C-alpha positions as CSV (number, residue, x, y, z in Angstrom):
1,X,240.7,188.7,14.4
2,X,242.5,187.2,17.5
3,X,245.6,188.2,18.7
4,X,247.8,185.4,20.4
5,X,250.8,186.4,22.2
6,X,251.0,183.4,24.9
7,X,250.6,180.1,25.2
8,X,247.7,180.3,27.6
9,X,245.7,182.9,25.1
10,X,246.6,179.7,22.7
11,X,245.0,177.1,24.6
12,X,242.0,179.2,25.5
13,X,241.0,180.3,21.6
14,X,241.5,176.3,20.7
15,X,239.6,175.7,23.3
16,X,237.0,177.5,21.9
17,X,237.1,175.7,18.6
18,X,235.1,172.0,19.3
19,X,234.9,170.2,16.2
20,X,236.0,172.9,14.1
21,X,238.6,172.2,11.2
22,X,241.7,174.1,12.0
23,X,244.3,175.9,9.2
24,X,247.5,176.9,9.7
25,X,249.9,178.7,7.8
26,X,253.5,179.5,9.0
27,X,255.0,182.9,7.9
28,X,257.8,185.6,9.4
29,X,256.1,188.1,8.7
30,X,256.8,190.9,6.0
31,X,253.4,189.7,4.5
32,X,253.0,190.3,0.6
33,X,249.8,188.4,-1.7
34,X,251.9,185.6,-1.9
35,X,251.3,184.5,2.0
36,X,247.8,186.0,1.3
37,X,247.1,183.6,-1.3
38,X,247.8,180.8,1.3
39,X,245.6,182.3,4.0
40,X,242.8,182.4,1.2
41,X,243.3,178.8,0.7
42,X,242.8,178.3,4.4
43,X,239.6,179.7,5.0
44,X,238.5,177.9,2.0
45,X,239.4,174.5,3.1
46,X,238.8,175.0,6.9
47,X,236.4,176.2,9.5
48,X,239.1,178.2,11.6
49,X,242.7,179.6,10.3
50,X,245.7,180.6,12.4
51,X,248.6,182.5,10.9
52,X,251.6,182.6,13.0
53,X,254.5,185.6,13.0
54,X,257.7,184.7,14.1
55,X,260.9,185.2,12.4
56,X,262.9,182.0,13.4
57,X,266.9,182.6,14.2
58,X,267.4,178.8,14.1
59,X,266.7,179.3,10.7
60,X,269.2,181.7,9.5
61,X,272.5,180.6,9.0
62,X,273.6,184.4,7.8
63,X,273.2,186.3,10.9
64,X,273.5,189.3,8.6
65,X,270.2,187.6,7.0
66,X,268.4,187.3,10.1
67,X,269.0,191.5,11.6
68,X,268.5,192.7,7.6
69,X,264.6,190.6,7.5
70,X,262.0,193.2,6.9
71,X,259.3,193.5,9.9
72,X,255.8,195.3,9.4
73,X,254.1,194.0,11.9
74,X,250.9,196.4,11.9
75,X,250.8,196.2,8.2
76,X,250.9,192.5,8.4
77,X,247.9,192.6,11.2
78,X,246.0,194.7,9.0
79,X,246.5,192.5,6.1
80,X,245.3,189.5,7.9
81,X,242.3,191.0,9.2
82,X,241.4,192.4,5.7
83,X,241.3,189.0,4.3
84,X,239.1,187.3,7.2
85,X,241.8,185.9,9.4
86,X,240.5,184.3,12.5
87,X,243.4,184.2,14.3
88,X,247.0,185.5,14.4
89,X,249.5,183.7,17.0
90,X,252.8,186.1,17.3
91,X,255.3,183.9,20.2
92,X,258.4,184.7,21.7
93,X,261.6,182.6,21.5
94,X,260.6,181.7,24.5
95,X,257.7,180.0,24.2
96,X,259.2,178.0,21.0
97,X,262.6,177.5,22.6
98,X,262.3,177.2,26.1
99,X,265.2,175.8,26.6
100,X,267.4,177.4,24.2
101,X,267.7,178.8,20.7
102,X,268.7,175.0,19.6
103,X,267.5,172.8,16.7
104,X,266.8,169.1,17.0
105,X,267.9,166.7,15.0
106,X,266.3,165.3,12.0
107,X,266.7,162.5,9.0
108,X,265.4,164.6,6.0
109,X,267.0,161.5,3.8
110,X,267.9,162.6,0.2
111,X,265.9,165.4,0.5
112,X,268.4,167.9,2.0
113,X,271.4,166.8,0.5
114,X,271.8,169.7,-2.3
115,X,270.7,172.8,-3.1
116,X,269.4,175.1,0.0
117,X,270.8,171.8,2.2
118,X,273.7,172.2,0.9
119,X,274.4,176.0,1.1
120,X,272.4,176.5,4.3
121,X,273.7,174.3,6.9
122,X,271.2,174.3,9.4
123,X,268.8,176.1,7.8
124,X,266.3,172.9,7.5
125,X,266.9,171.6,10.8
126,X,266.0,175.2,12.2
127,X,262.9,175.3,10.4
128,X,261.8,171.7,11.3
129,X,262.3,172.6,14.7
130,X,260.1,175.3,14.8
131,X,257.1,174.0,12.5
132,X,257.1,171.0,14.6
133,X,256.8,173.2,17.6
134,X,254.1,174.7,16.0
135,X,252.3,171.8,15.3
136,X,252.7,170.4,19.0
137,X,251.1,173.8,20.2
138,X,248.6,174.3,17.4
139,X,247.5,171.1,16.7
140,X,246.1,172.1,13.0
141,X,244.2,169.9,11.0
142,X,246.5,171.2,8.2
143,X,249.0,173.5,7.1
144,X,249.9,174.9,3.7
145,X,253.3,175.6,2.7
146,X,254.0,177.3,-0.7
147,X,255.8,176.1,-3.9
148,X,258.0,178.8,-3.9
149,X,260.2,177.0,-1.4
150,X,259.2,173.5,-3.1
151,X,262.7,171.9,-0.8
152,X,261.0,173.3,2.8
153,X,257.7,171.9,1.3
154,X,259.0,168.6,0.6
155,X,261.1,168.0,3.7
156,X,257.9,169.4,5.8
157,X,256.1,166.2,4.0
158,X,259.0,163.8,4.8
159,X,258.9,164.9,8.4
160,X,254.9,164.8,9.0
161,X,255.0,161.6,7.4
162,X,258.2,160.2,9.2
163,X,257.3,161.0,12.5
164,X,253.5,160.8,12.4
165,X,252.0,164.0,12.8
166,X,248.5,164.3,12.3
167,X,248.2,167.6,10.2
168,X,247.6,167.3,6.0
169,X,250.7,169.2,4.4
170,X,249.0,171.2,1.9
171,X,250.9,173.3,-1.1
172,X,250.0,176.6,-2.5
173,X,251.1,177.4,-6.2
174,X,253.8,180.6,-6.5
175,X,252.4,183.9,-6.6
176,X,253.9,185.8,-9.0
177,X,254.7,189.7,-9.7
178,X,253.3,191.3,-12.9
179,X,256.6,190.5,-14.6
180,X,256.9,187.1,-13.2
181,X,259.6,187.5,-10.3
182,X,258.4,185.1,-7.4
183,X,256.8,187.4,-4.2
184,X,259.1,187.1,-1.5
185,X,259.7,189.0,1.2
186,X,263.1,189.9,0.7
187,X,261.9,191.5,-2.6
188,X,261.3,194.9,-0.1
189,X,265.1,194.9,0.2
190,X,266.3,195.7,-3.3
191,X,267.0,198.6,-4.9
192,X,264.5,199.9,-8.1
193,X,267.4,198.8,-10.5
194,X,268.2,195.3,-8.5
195,X,264.0,195.1,-8.5
196,X,263.7,195.9,-12.4
197,X,266.6,193.3,-12.8
198,X,265.5,190.6,-10.7
199,X,262.6,189.7,-13.4
200,X,265.1,187.9,-15.8
201,X,265.2,185.0,-12.8
202,X,261.4,183.9,-13.9
203,X,261.9,185.2,-18.0
204,X,265.5,183.2,-18.2
205,X,264.0,179.9,-16.2
206,X,260.9,180.1,-18.1
207,X,261.9,180.2,-21.6
208,X,264.3,177.1,-20.2
209,X,261.4,175.2,-19.5
210,X,259.8,176.0,-22.5
211,X,262.4,174.9,-24.8
212,X,263.7,172.0,-22.6
213,X,263.6,169.7,-25.5
214,X,266.0,171.6,-27.1
215,X,268.5,171.3,-25.0
216,X,270.9,168.3,-25.5
217,X,271.3,167.7,-22.1
218,X,271.1,168.6,-18.4
219,X,274.6,170.3,-18.8
220,X,273.7,172.4,-21.4
221,X,270.4,173.2,-20.0
222,X,272.0,174.6,-17.0
223,X,274.9,176.7,-18.5
224,X,272.4,178.4,-20.9
225,X,270.7,179.7,-17.6
226,X,273.6,180.3,-15.2
227,X,274.9,182.5,-18.0
228,X,271.6,184.2,-19.1
229,X,271.5,185.3,-15.3
230,X,275.1,185.9,-15.0
231,X,274.8,188.8,-18.2
232,X,272.6,190.5,-15.9
233,X,274.3,193.4,-13.8
234,X,272.6,192.9,-10.7
235,X,272.6,189.1,-10.8
236,X,274.7,186.5,-9.4
237,X,274.3,182.5,-10.1
238,X,274.7,180.5,-6.8
239,X,273.3,177.4,-8.5
240,X,270.9,176.2,-11.1
241,X,269.9,172.8,-10.5
242,X,267.2,170.3,-12.6
243,X,266.0,167.7,-10.2
244,X,263.6,165.0,-9.7
245,X,260.0,166.1,-7.9
246,X,260.0,163.2,-5.2
247,X,263.4,163.0,-4.1
248,X,265.4,166.3,-5.3
249,X,268.0,164.3,-6.7
250,X,269.9,165.9,-9.4
251,X,268.6,164.6,-12.8
252,X,271.7,162.9,-15.3
253,X,269.1,163.4,-18.6
254,X,266.4,165.4,-19.6
255,X,263.3,163.0,-19.8
256,X,260.1,164.5,-20.5
257,X,258.6,161.0,-18.8
258,X,260.1,162.0,-15.6
259,X,258.3,164.6,-13.5
260,X,261.4,167.1,-13.3
261,X,261.6,170.8,-11.5
262,X,264.1,173.7,-12.5
263,X,265.4,175.6,-9.7
264,X,267.8,178.8,-9.0
265,X,269.3,180.7,-5.9
266,X,270.7,184.0,-7.4
267,X,272.0,186.9,-5.7
268,X,270.5,189.9,-7.1
269,X,272.8,193.2,-5.1
270,X,272.7,192.4,-1.4
271,X,269.5,190.0,-1.6
272,X,269.3,186.2,-2.3
273,X,266.1,184.9,-4.2
274,X,265.3,181.8,-4.7
275,X,262.6,180.1,-7.5
276,X,261.6,177.1,-9.1
277,X,259.6,175.9,-12.1
278,X,258.4,172.8,-13.2
279,X,260.6,171.6,-16.4
280,X,258.6,168.5,-16.8
């Protein structure tokens, strides 16, 4: 596996790939099986796969969250080598932000109005800034993004379409622990008790989805989820939302004929966790 630490090394490595289909998986490190599933998807789909590891400061609206974000670089590199990743790009802030750490302006339409867009101001601008910078430098044929961050996935698709980036965005299904908890780098920060109680997030959301047609209204379904989750000692609900899959606008009624997803952001101790599941 090629370890790339400069723009010159990146250009040299790309120059050795004429005609090869290049897949790209952006990460912030602290890798887990969810990340590796995306890497494996890329390996199966293309000729070469490049993974980036970069903790992007501009997408953290909470400075404490940035400081505490897990960093396990040597372990990450070993995991990528084992699965057969072709190259890993380890950029510095100076490479990606030569004019300083500043996000550029985007128009996300309706996609950024609710949920993470409302609760984490500047997050999606920072994320889209670094992703488009990666697209510019790496020039992949396709890039893979996990459905756990479903709103992010939708926003990247929107940016790619709106700015005519020649890269195909491929979704990767959420990978879960045995008890249903969505795999996340932030899970490493949970205490033993918090980790056990965090499994309630999936348990409650999946029960609501399975029994969706038994609820009389969106408000009733959301209320059930909030009450069930807030009853768990370690958990505090930030939001529960039912949104259409395309524009991510909150739905007014439960319609099995309309593709809809159930979203949640939950504070577990000092760690903020998000998840989503298809409702209809």
